[in-house]
N, CA and C atoms as a LAMMPS dump frame, in Angstrom:
ITEM: TIMESTEP
0
ITEM: NUMBER OF ATOMS
441
ITEM: BOX BOUNDS ff ff ff
-5.0000000000000000e+02 5.0000000000000000e+02
-5.0000000000000000e+02 5.0000000000000000e+02
-5.0000000000000000e+02 5.0000000000000000e+02
ITEM: ATOMS id mol type element x y z
1 1 1 N 4.577 -17.933 -2.435
2 1 2 C 3.268 -18.532 -2.389
3 1 3 C 2.262 -17.56 -2.971
4 2 1 N 1.739 -17.839 -4.144
5 2 2 C 0.73 -16.946 -4.698
6 2 3 C -0.54 -17 -3.863
7 3 1 N -1.173 -15.868 -3.698
8 3 2 C -2.464 -15.835 -3.022
9 3 3 C -3.514 -15.508 -4.063
10 4 1 N -4.744 -15.804 -3.741
11 4 2 C -5.829 -15.564 -4.687
12 4 3 C -6.436 -14.2 -4.449
13 5 1 N -6.759 -13.511 -5.521
14 5 2 C -7.409 -12.211 -5.413
15 5 3 C -8.15 -11.912 -6.691
16 6 1 N -9.378 -11.542 -6.601
17 6 2 C -10.182 -11.163 -7.759
18 6 3 C -10.2 -12.267 -8.819
19 7 1 N -10.141 -13.538 -8.392
20 7 2 C -10.219 -14.637 -9.329
21 7 3 C -8.934 -14.944 -10.067
22 8 1 N -7.849 -14.289 -9.728
23 8 2 C -6.579 -14.574 -10.394
24 8 3 C -5.481 -14.623 -9.335
25 9 1 N -4.4 -15.357 -9.598
26 9 2 C -3.325 -15.379 -8.61
27 9 3 C -2.649 -14.019 -8.524
28 10 1 N -2.334 -13.619 -7.308
29 10 2 C -1.598 -12.377 -7.093
30 10 3 C -0.185 -12.775 -6.725
31 11 1 N 0.76 -12.464 -7.576
32 11 2 C 2.132 -12.89 -7.362
33 11 3 C 2.804 -12.043 -6.309
34 12 1 N 3.426 -12.68 -5.364
35 12 2 C 4.193 -11.996 -4.33
36 12 3 C 5.666 -12.17 -4.674
37 13 1 N 6.449 -11.11 -4.612
38 13 2 C 7.86 -11.22 -4.95
39 13 3 C 8.596 -12.017 -3.882
40 14 1 N 8.752 -13.31 -4.101
41 14 2 C 9.436 -14.193 -3.153
42 14 3 C 8.874 -14.041 -1.744
43 15 1 N 7.56 -13.935 -1.637
44 15 2 C 6.869 -13.774 -0.356
45 15 3 C 7.281 -12.5 0.364
46 16 1 N 7.643 -11.464 -0.359
47 16 2 C 8.114 -10.248 0.281
48 16 3 C 7.029 -9.202 0.455
49 17 1 N 5.789 -9.582 0.417
50 17 2 C 4.705 -8.653 0.747
51 17 3 C 4.553 -8.666 2.259
52 18 1 N 3.594 -7.984 2.784
53 18 2 C 3.348 -7.893 4.221
54 18 3 C 3.298 -9.279 4.868
55 19 1 N 4.157 -9.545 5.866
56 19 2 C 4.161 -10.85 6.514
57 19 3 C 2.821 -11.184 7.162
58 20 1 N 2.078 -10.174 7.594
59 20 2 C 0.782 -10.431 8.216
60 20 3 C -0.167 -11.103 7.231
61 21 1 N 0.025 -10.865 5.929
62 21 2 C -0.85 -11.472 4.937
63 21 3 C -0.607 -12.973 4.825
64 22 1 N 0.455 -13.477 5.423
65 22 2 C 0.748 -14.903 5.422
66 22 3 C 0.442 -15.533 6.769
67 23 1 N -0.299 -14.819 7.624
68 23 2 C -0.731 -15.382 8.88
69 23 3 C 0.215 -15.167 10.047
70 24 1 N 1.3 -14.426 9.854
71 24 2 C 2.224 -14.168 10.959
72 24 3 C 1.57 -13.227 11.955
73 25 1 N 1.741 -13.521 13.255
74 25 2 C 1.164 -12.601 14.235
75 25 3 C 2.047 -11.364 14.379
76 26 1 N 1.522 -10.35 15.062
77 26 2 C 2.184 -9.044 15.117
78 26 3 C 3.573 -9.111 15.739
79 27 1 N 3.781 -9.97 16.747
80 27 2 C 5.105 -10.061 17.369
81 27 3 C 6.137 -10.594 16.383
82 28 1 N 5.724 -11.516 15.52
83 28 2 C 6.637 -12.041 14.501
84 28 3 C 6.891 -10.985 13.437
85 29 1 N 5.841 -10.286 13.027
86 29 2 C 5.972 -9.252 12.006
87 29 3 C 6.987 -8.202 12.442
88 30 1 N 6.935 -7.798 13.717
89 30 2 C 7.843 -6.769 14.212
90 30 3 C 9.295 -7.215 14.219
91 31 1 N 9.552 -8.525 14.233
92 31 2 C 10.916 -9.03 14.258
93 31 3 C 11.49 -9.228 12.86
94 32 1 N 10.64 -9.227 11.855
95 32 2 C 11.098 -9.472 10.492
96 32 3 C 11.679 -8.213 9.875
97 33 1 N 12.447 -8.413 8.794
98 33 2 C 13.039 -7.25 8.133
99 33 3 C 11.962 -6.35 7.542
100 34 1 N 12.334 -5.124 7.328
101 34 2 C 11.41 -4.188 6.689
102 34 3 C 11.389 -4.465 5.194
103 35 1 N 10.2 -4.455 4.636
104 35 2 C 10.062 -4.658 3.204
105 35 3 C 10.107 -3.315 2.506
106 36 1 N 10.787 -3.267 1.393
107 36 2 C 11.001 -2.034 0.641
108 36 3 C 10.085 -1.996 -0.571
109 37 1 N 9.912 -0.798 -1.086
110 37 2 C 9.114 -0.622 -2.304
111 37 3 C 9.68 -1.492 -3.418
112 38 1 N 10.99 -1.618 -3.467
113 38 2 C 11.619 -2.414 -4.525
114 38 3 C 11.33 -3.904 -4.378
115 39 1 N 10.781 -4.341 -3.238
116 39 2 C 10.394 -5.737 -3.05
117 39 3 C 9.025 -6.042 -3.653
118 40 1 N 8.266 -5.02 -4.009
119 40 2 C 6.915 -5.202 -4.541
120 40 3 C 6.951 -5.529 -6.023
121 41 1 N 5.865 -6.11 -6.514
122 41 2 C 5.721 -6.311 -7.953
123 41 3 C 4.255 -6.136 -8.319
124 42 1 N 3.999 -5.994 -9.595
125 42 2 C 2.628 -5.854 -10.087
126 42 3 C 1.922 -7.197 -10.029
127 43 1 N 0.598 -7.159 -9.9
128 43 2 C -0.192 -8.389 -9.863
129 43 3 C -0.142 -9.119 -11.199
130 44 1 N -0.121 -8.366 -12.3
131 44 2 C -0.041 -8.959 -13.634
132 44 3 C 0.938 -8.144 -14.465
133 45 1 N 1.31 -8.665 -15.613
134 45 2 C 2.252 -7.948 -16.473
135 45 3 C 1.647 -6.662 -17.033
136 46 1 N 0.321 -6.551 -17.047
137 46 2 C -0.333 -5.347 -17.548
138 46 3 C -0.735 -4.355 -16.472
139 47 1 N -0.422 -4.651 -15.221
140 47 2 C -0.796 -3.759 -14.113
141 47 3 C 0.155 -2.582 -14.027
142 48 1 N -0.404 -1.391 -13.9
143 48 2 C 0.42 -0.183 -13.781
144 48 3 C 0.884 0.047 -12.352
145 49 1 N 0.097 -0.397 -11.38
146 49 2 C 0.411 -0.117 -9.98
147 49 3 C 0.951 -1.32 -9.24
148 50 1 N 1.569 -1.02 -8.1
149 50 2 C 2.056 -2.041 -7.182
150 50 3 C 1.045 -2.142 -6.045
151 51 1 N 0.555 -3.334 -5.78
152 51 2 C -0.502 -3.517 -4.791
153 51 3 C -0.009 -3.244 -3.376
154 52 1 N -0.825 -2.532 -2.609
155 52 2 C -0.547 -2.263 -1.201
156 52 3 C -1.665 -2.868 -0.366
157 53 1 N -1.287 -3.599 0.664
158 53 2 C -2.246 -4.256 1.546
159 53 3 C -2.106 -3.713 2.962
160 54 1 N -3.154 -3.874 3.753
161 54 2 C -3.094 -3.487 5.166
162 54 3 C -2.43 -4.615 5.947
163 55 1 N -1.766 -4.273 7.057
164 55 2 C -1.049 -5.278 7.842
165 55 3 C -1.846 -5.789 9.032
166 56 1 N -2.868 -5.055 9.438
167 56 2 C -3.675 -5.446 10.592
168 56 3 C -5.15 -5.299 10.244
169 57 1 N -5.991 -5.86 11.079
170 57 2 C -7.43 -5.689 10.884
171 57 3 C -7.787 -4.223 11.094
172 58 1 N -8.582 -3.682 10.182
173 58 2 C -9.002 -2.282 10.255
174 58 3 C -10.525 -2.247 10.226
175 59 1 N -11.114 -1.662 11.258
176 59 2 C -12.57 -1.529 11.329
177 59 3 C -12.942 -0.122 10.874
178 60 1 N -13.772 -0.056 9.845
179 60 2 C -14.246 1.218 9.301
180 60 3 C -15.747 1.288 9.544
181 61 1 N -16.159 2.136 10.484
182 61 2 C -17.586 2.207 10.786
183 61 3 C -18.088 3.625 11.017
184 62 1 N -17.193 4.6 10.925
185 62 2 C -17.596 5.987 11.119
186 62 3 C -17.382 6.744 9.815
187 63 1 N -18.459 7.116 9.12
188 63 2 C -18.297 7.828 7.855
189 63 3 C -17.427 9.071 8.003
190 64 1 N -16.558 9.242 7.047
191 64 2 C -15.664 10.395 6.909
192 64 3 C -14.571 10.475 7.971
193 65 1 N -14.475 9.499 8.872
194 65 2 C -13.341 9.455 9.801
195 65 3 C -12.148 8.872 9.038
196 66 1 N -11.045 9.588 9.023
197 66 2 C -9.87 9.139 8.277
198 66 3 C -8.979 8.313 9.19
199 67 1 N -8.662 7.105 8.73
200 67 2 C -7.727 6.245 9.458
201 67 3 C -6.453 6.143 8.639
202 68 1 N -5.333 6.129 9.337
203 68 2 C -4.032 5.96 8.697
204 68 3 C -3.562 4.551 9.032
205 69 1 N -3.422 3.706 8.006
206 69 2 C -3.122 2.296 8.233
207 69 3 C -1.772 1.904 7.642
208 70 1 N -1.135 0.956 8.296
209 70 2 C 0.199 0.492 7.904
210 70 3 C 0.137 -0.455 6.715
211 71 1 N 1.204 -0.417 5.919
212 71 2 C 1.35 -1.34 4.795
213 71 3 C 2.476 -2.34 5.018
214 72 1 N 3.383 -2.038 5.95
215 72 2 C 4.545 -2.896 6.147
216 72 3 C 5.616 -2.681 5.09
217 73 1 N 5.438 -1.671 4.248
218 73 2 C 6.385 -1.359 3.174
219 73 3 C 7.066 -0.035 3.501
220 74 1 N 8.377 0.016 3.329
221 74 2 C 9.172 1.187 3.71
222 74 3 C 9.897 1.77 2.503
223 75 1 N 10.117 3.1 2.543
224 75 2 C 10.907 3.795 1.538
225 75 3 C 12.371 3.521 1.777
226 76 1 N 13.221 4.024 0.928
227 76 2 C 12.946 5.008 -0.115
228 76 3 C 12.474 4.368 -1.417
229 77 1 N 11.941 5.222 -2.286
230 77 2 C 11.572 4.8 -3.632
231 77 3 C 12.832 4.762 -4.486
232 78 1 N 12.752 4.133 -5.664
233 78 2 C 13.9 4.192 -6.571
234 78 3 C 14.245 5.646 -6.902
235 79 1 N 15.512 5.923 -7.061
236 79 2 C 15.985 7.282 -7.334
237 79 3 C 15.309 7.847 -8.585
238 80 1 N 14.885 9.103 -8.494
239 80 2 C 14.256 9.774 -9.626
240 80 3 C 12.779 9.463 -9.802
241 81 1 N 12.193 8.752 -8.831
242 81 2 C 10.78 8.383 -8.934
243 81 3 C 9.99 9.026 -7.801
244 82 1 N 8.727 9.297 -8.064
245 82 2 C 7.782 9.752 -7.045
246 82 3 C 6.627 8.754 -7.055
247 83 1 N 6.06 8.512 -5.887
248 83 2 C 4.966 7.557 -5.794
249 83 3 C 3.64 8.248 -5.546
250 84 1 N 2.588 7.712 -6.107
251 84 2 C 1.228 8.201 -5.895
252 84 3 C 0.392 7.024 -5.4
253 85 1 N -0.142 7.156 -4.184
254 85 2 C -0.998 6.109 -3.631
255 85 3 C -2.445 6.423 -3.999
256 86 1 N -3.1 5.441 -4.625
257 86 2 C -4.497 5.572 -5.043
258 86 3 C -5.263 4.326 -4.622
259 87 1 N -6.57 4.448 -4.494
260 87 2 C -7.4 3.311 -4.12
261 87 3 C -7.642 2.368 -5.282
262 88 1 N -7.949 1.135 -4.949
263 88 2 C -8.353 0.149 -5.952
264 88 3 C -9.829 0.359 -6.275
265 89 1 N -10.215 0.144 -7.513
266 89 2 C -11.612 0.354 -7.893
267 89 3 C -12.538 -0.597 -7.142
268 90 1 N -12.074 -1.818 -6.874
269 90 2 C -12.92 -2.773 -6.153
270 90 3 C -13.203 -2.303 -4.732
271 91 1 N -12.27 -1.606 -4.131
272 91 2 C -12.46 -1.056 -2.789
273 91 3 C -13.426 0.12 -2.845
274 92 1 N -13.259 0.985 -3.829
275 92 2 C -14.119 2.169 -3.96
276 92 3 C -15.576 1.791 -4.188
277 93 1 N -15.817 0.702 -4.922
278 93 2 C -17.192 0.263 -5.19
279 93 3 C -17.935 -0.116 -3.911
280 94 1 N -17.199 -0.43 -2.855
281 94 2 C -17.809 -0.809 -1.579
282 94 3 C -18.036 0.393 -0.672
283 95 1 N -17.704 1.593 -1.154
284 95 2 C -17.855 2.79 -0.337
285 95 3 C -16.652 3.079 0.538
286 96 1 N -15.556 2.367 0.277
287 96 2 C -14.309 2.583 1.012
288 96 3 C -13.408 3.428 0.12
289 97 1 N -12.983 4.571 0.626
290 97 2 C -12.167 5.479 -0.172
291 97 3 C -10.757 5.588 0.388
292 98 1 N -9.79 5.51 -0.51
293 98 2 C -8.394 5.759 -0.169
294 98 3 C -8.088 7.176 -0.614
295 99 1 N -7.616 7.988 0.315
296 99 2 C -7.243 9.358 -0.042
297 99 3 C -5.89 9.329 -0.737
298 100 1 N -5.749 10.046 -1.849
299 100 2 C -4.481 10.035 -2.574
300 100 3 C -3.353 10.598 -1.722
301 101 1 N -2.168 10.085 -1.953
302 101 2 C -0.996 10.582 -1.241
303 101 3 C 0.236 10.518 -2.121
304 102 1 N 1.114 11.501 -1.958
305 102 2 C 2.379 11.554 -2.696
306 102 3 C 3.492 11.053 -1.791
307 103 1 N 4.352 10.21 -2.334
308 103 2 C 5.523 9.72 -1.614
309 103 3 C 6.756 10.198 -2.373
310 104 1 N 7.581 11.01 -1.716
311 104 2 C 8.822 11.489 -2.335
312 104 3 C 9.849 10.366 -2.404
313 105 1 N 10.753 10.456 -3.371
314 105 2 C 11.723 9.385 -3.583
315 105 3 C 12.648 9.175 -2.392
316 106 1 N 12.903 10.221 -1.612
317 106 2 C 13.831 10.081 -0.488
318 106 3 C 13.134 9.82 0.846
319 107 1 N 11.841 9.58 0.832
320 107 2 C 11.106 9.293 2.066
321 107 3 C 11.569 7.948 2.619
322 108 1 N 11.987 7.929 3.879
323 108 2 C 12.56 6.73 4.488
324 108 3 C 11.576 5.942 5.356
325 109 1 N 10.415 6.51 5.661
326 109 2 C 9.486 5.876 6.594
327 109 3 C 8.611 4.82 5.948
328 110 1 N 7.673 4.333 6.755
329 110 2 C 6.723 3.341 6.271
330 110 3 C 5.653 4.019 5.426
331 111 1 N 5.305 3.401 4.302
332 111 2 C 4.209 3.897 3.486
333 111 3 C 2.909 3.557 4.205
334 112 1 N 2.06 4.556 4.368
335 112 2 C 0.783 4.346 5.045
336 112 3 C -0.342 4.797 4.126
337 113 1 N -1.494 4.218 4.348
338 113 2 C -2.664 4.496 3.524
339 113 3 C -3.672 5.271 4.363
340 114 1 N -4.147 6.392 3.826
341 114 2 C -5.222 7.156 4.474
342 114 3 C -6.536 6.658 3.887
343 115 1 N -7.411 6.181 4.758
344 115 2 C -8.615 5.512 4.283
345 115 3 C -9.83 5.966 5.09
346 116 1 N -10.966 6.019 4.422
347 116 2 C -12.218 6.386 5.084
348 116 3 C -13.354 5.584 4.454
349 117 1 N -14.514 5.656 5.072
350 117 2 C -15.685 4.948 4.569
351 117 3 C -16.816 5.958 4.401
352 118 1 N -17.575 5.811 3.329
353 118 2 C -18.706 6.711 3.084
354 118 3 C -19.961 6.268 3.819
355 119 1 N -20.13 4.963 3.944
356 119 2 C -21.328 4.419 4.579
357 119 3 C -21.034 2.994 5.045
358 120 1 N -21.859 2.524 5.943
359 120 2 C -21.796 1.13 6.354
360 120 3 C -20.677 0.795 7.322
361 121 1 N -20.531 -0.488 7.538
362 121 2 C -19.561 -1.058 8.454
363 121 3 C -18.692 -2.011 7.649
364 122 1 N -17.399 -1.789 7.64
365 122 2 C -16.481 -2.631 6.874
366 122 3 C -15.314 -3.031 7.754
367 123 1 N -14.848 -4.255 7.567
368 123 2 C -13.654 -4.727 8.264
369 123 3 C -12.659 -5.178 7.207
370 124 1 N -11.49 -4.544 7.197
371 124 2 C -10.411 -4.941 6.299
372 124 3 C -9.549 -5.959 7.029
373 125 1 N -9.218 -7.038 6.353
374 125 2 C -8.426 -8.103 6.958
375 125 3 C -6.942 -7.932 6.63
376 126 1 N -6.047 -8.405 7.511
377 126 2 C -4.614 -8.338 7.213
378 126 3 C -4.319 -8.98 5.861
379 127 1 N -3.541 -8.286 5.054
380 127 2 C -3.206 -8.775 3.724
381 127 3 C -4.177 -8.352 2.638
382 128 1 N -5.291 -7.725 3.013
383 128 2 C -6.273 -7.284 2.02
384 128 3 C -5.726 -6.09 1.253
385 129 1 N -5.742 -6.199 -0.062
386 129 2 C -5.237 -5.128 -0.914
387 129 3 C -6.306 -4.057 -1.058
388 130 1 N -5.935 -2.825 -0.715
389 130 2 C -6.897 -1.727 -0.78
390 130 3 C -6.397 -0.562 -1.617
391 131 1 N -5.105 -0.557 -1.939
392 131 2 C -4.534 0.584 -2.657
393 131 3 C -3.45 0.106 -3.614
394 132 1 N -3.039 1.035 -4.459
395 132 2 C -1.934 0.784 -5.382
396 132 3 C -0.956 1.933 -5.301
397 133 1 N 0.298 1.617 -5.504
398 133 2 C 1.347 2.622 -5.583
399 133 3 C 1.76 2.74 -7.043
400 134 1 N 1.542 3.917 -7.619
401 134 2 C 1.977 4.188 -8.992
402 134 3 C 3.285 4.962 -8.917
403 135 1 N 4.271 4.545 -9.668
404 135 2 C 5.57 5.218 -9.689
405 135 3 C 5.717 6.01 -10.977
406 136 1 N 6.186 7.247 -10.84
407 136 2 C 6.386 8.132 -11.979
408 136 3 C 7.757 8.782 -11.881
409 137 1 N 8.425 8.971 -13.021
410 137 2 C 9.652 9.783 -12.978
411 137 3 C 9.266 11.241 -12.754
412 138 1 N 10.129 11.977 -12.113
413 138 2 C 9.827 13.395 -11.888
414 138 3 C 11.035 14.251 -12.235
415 139 1 N 10.746 15.521 -12.454
416 139 2 C 11.764 16.511 -12.786
417 139 3 C 11.472 17.76 -11.986
418 140 1 N 12.507 18.31 -11.371
419 140 2 C 12.347 19.535 -10.595
420 140 3 C 13.156 20.624 -11.287
421 141 1 N 12.502 21.657 -11.833
422 141 2 C 13.245 22.731 -12.489
423 141 3 C 14.036 23.533 -11.464
424 142 1 N 15.231 23.97 -11.863
425 142 2 C 16.079 24.772 -10.969
426 142 3 C 16.151 24.141 -9.583
427 143 1 N 16.586 22.922 -9.544
428 143 2 C 16.524 22.156 -8.295
429 143 3 C 17.548 22.625 -7.26
430 144 1 N 17.249 23.764 -6.647
431 144 2 C 18.043 24.261 -5.532
432 144 3 C 17.316 23.885 -4.261
433 145 1 N 18.066 23.386 -3.284
434 145 2 C 17.428 23.013 -2.028
435 145 3 C 17.015 24.249 -1.259
436 146 1 N 15.849 24.171 -0.651
437 146 2 C 15.346 25.261 0.175
438 146 3 C 16.008 25.146 1.546
439 147 1 N 16.546 26.276 2.064
440 147 2 C 17.226 26.183 3.368
441 147 3 C 16.278 25.842 4.487
């Protein structure tokens, strides 16, 4: 089911985005399978990032207080890739800032977004896209594991 965003349809990979964005309550969300990074897709064929949405309502009313919010998306990333979480420009224009974060390819946990507000009172709704995940290939010279 495509949802509307920024005046264009936002394609969901077989409805595999955050279940909360489809109106499921939290008890149902907790019973559903975990969604993986590989379940995500770009909003358009020209989009570089994979859209990340919040899973619950988030109230932002204290400037510079950092909140860590769930995306409902879990690692690992595709082998040989590193992820960079960045804010959407539409979110930044409202004074809502997403702090950048690196996700290693072998990270198994839930991807979370660190977010703060510069001014005002904002409420993010479940399913609201606030960040993007950019995937990059990486290379580690002399890749010896540290004990």
